[in-house]
N, C-alpha and C positions, 0 to 999 in steps of 0.2 A: 481261234475257231470255235464256235459255239457248238457243243456237241448235243445232237438231239436225236441220236439213235435210240430208238425204243423209249424216247421219254413221254411221259404221261403230261396231259395238259396241267393237271394238278401240280406236278412235280416242276414243271416248267415256270408256273406261276408262282409257286414258293421260291425257287432258286432265283429267279428275277429279282425278287423283293431283296434278297439278301445280296446279290451281286451287283446291282446297280447302285452306284453312288449318287447321292442328291445333295445339292447345296443346301445351304439354310434358307437361302431366298427361295428355291424350288420348293423346299418343304413348307414354308410359311404360305405360299401360294396354295399348295395342295391342301394344307389345312384349312384356309379360307373356303375351299370348294367343299370340303368335308362338312364344315360347320354350316355351310348354306343348306347342304342335303339333309344334314341331321336336324336343323330347325324345320324344314318342310316335312321331313318324316316324323318327327314328333307331333307336328300338327295334323297332318293327314294320314300317317300311316303307310304311305305310298309316295314315291317321288319318280317322276320321268325325267331322264337326263338325255340330252341330245349333243352328239359330238358333230361339229360342223366345220367343214373345210371346203374350200373352192370346189373341187371335183366330185368328193365324196367317193373317192376311188382307192385311197391308200391309209392315211393316218386317221381320219374320222371313222372309217370302218373297223381298223384296228381296235380304236377305242370302244366302239359299240361292242364288238365281240368280246373283248376282255371284261367290259362292265357286265354283259349278260352272264359271263362265267362268276365273275366276282360276287354278283347278287346271289347266286346259289351258294357258292363257296362260304359266304358270311352269313347266309340266311336272312337276306334282306329284300323287302318287297321294294325293289328299285327296277324301273322298266329301262332299258337301254336302247337308244335310237340313234341314227346319224342321217346326215344330209349336207347337201352342198349348194351353192349359188346356181351351180350349172349341173345337168344331168350327163354323166359319161359312162361308165362301168365299174364294177367291183373288180379292179385290175388283177388279172391273173397271177402276178408275183404276190399279191397281197393273200389271194387265196392260198397259194402254193406255202407261203410262210406259215400261215395258221394249220394247214394240214399237216406240216412237219411237226407240229406240237400238239397233234391230237385231234384238232377239230375235225368234224365230219361235215362234208358239204354234198348235198343231194341236189341236182338240178329239178327245179320245180317248173319253171318256165324257160326254154332254151330261146336265147336270141343273140345273134352275133353282136348286136350292138350292146345290150345290157341284159344279161342272163339274170335269173333270179334264183338264188340257193336257198335251200333249208339247211340251217346250220345248227349242229348239236354237238354234245362231247359225251365220252363215256359215262354213263351214270346220270346224265341230264334228265331232269324232270320234264323239261319243254324244250322248244327249239325257237329260233328266231328266222326272220326272212331276210336275207341279205342281197342288196341290189342297189345301184346308184339312183339317187333321188335328190330333189330339193328339199331343203331343211323344212320347208312348210307342208310337205307331202302329207295327206290325211293319216297315213299309217303313223306318223309321229304325234303322239298324243300330247296335247297340250293342256295345261301349262306345264313348261318343262324348265329345267336349268340349263343353259346353252354353255358348252365349252367349246370354244373355238381353237382348232389345232393348227393352223397353218403357220409358217415361222416367217411371214412377212409382217409388214407393220400392222399393229392392232387396229389402226384407222381404217384399214382396207376390208375389215370384216364387216358384215351386213349387219344392219340394225333390224332387231328382232323382236317386234312389238308383244309377242305372246311368251317371251321369256320372263321368269320369275327372276331370274338373274343371269348375267352373262359373265364368263370368266374366259380369259385369253391364256391357254395353256398350249404355247407353240412346241412343235417337234420338227427336227430336220426331215425334209422330205427325201425318202429313198429313192425317188425317181431318177436322180441323177446317176445311179448306178445302173439302170435298166441297160441290158445288152453287153455288160461288161463282166469281167471275171470276179468282180466283187460283188455282183448282184445279190447272190444269195446270202452271203455273210451281212451285207449292208441291210437287207429286209430283216433278217434275224435279229440284228441289233436294234432295230427300230421296234420290232415286235417286242423283244425283252424290255426296252425302255417303257414303252407304253403299258405293258404288263405290270412292270414294277410300280409305276406311278397309280395305275388303277388299284392296285393292291393297297398302296399306303393310303388312298383315298378312301376305300371301302373298310379297311380295317379301322380307320379313324372314325368312320361313322359309326361302325358297330360298337366302338367303345363310348362314343357320345349317346348313344340311343338305347343301350342296354345297362 
């Protein structure tokens, strides 16, 4: 069981980077993403990163929120976005697992179908707006580096004309645990995995650009 009692967002982020074991193959992929981000960063002093999954409800949202945190943690001028090929909702279990590790969610626009949340954390200098949207929604600034997170075939991911580069970084969907006794633990494990990999990417970018 992952212990999240009175854990801060920063501690969870750091602990995830130490606890999650990454294969050499996965590290190679994460380094390629880091190198691409660093290349754009060196050129423009700012980078947009867009995490994309079919429904923009779980994994892509986790990617965006942790990238938002990591940009401030590592003091990098990187904007984090997310989107899908369909609009659904920022799933409530995704919200809950992020709240458990210290993220603050305030309702900006309530909708039973797709509420909008203002997301921040203790000590954050700014916030982001979280809701389900298409990857090409105007809120997602382009050009951006696209990171697709679905664990189905890479071929099923959309062609993204505005992407500087596209990387396929699949994560197992925690959706299968919805409504089961394993739900909370499964979402926390996915949360931890994504936090760890975002940590790896952003730490590598920081080393490359400074």
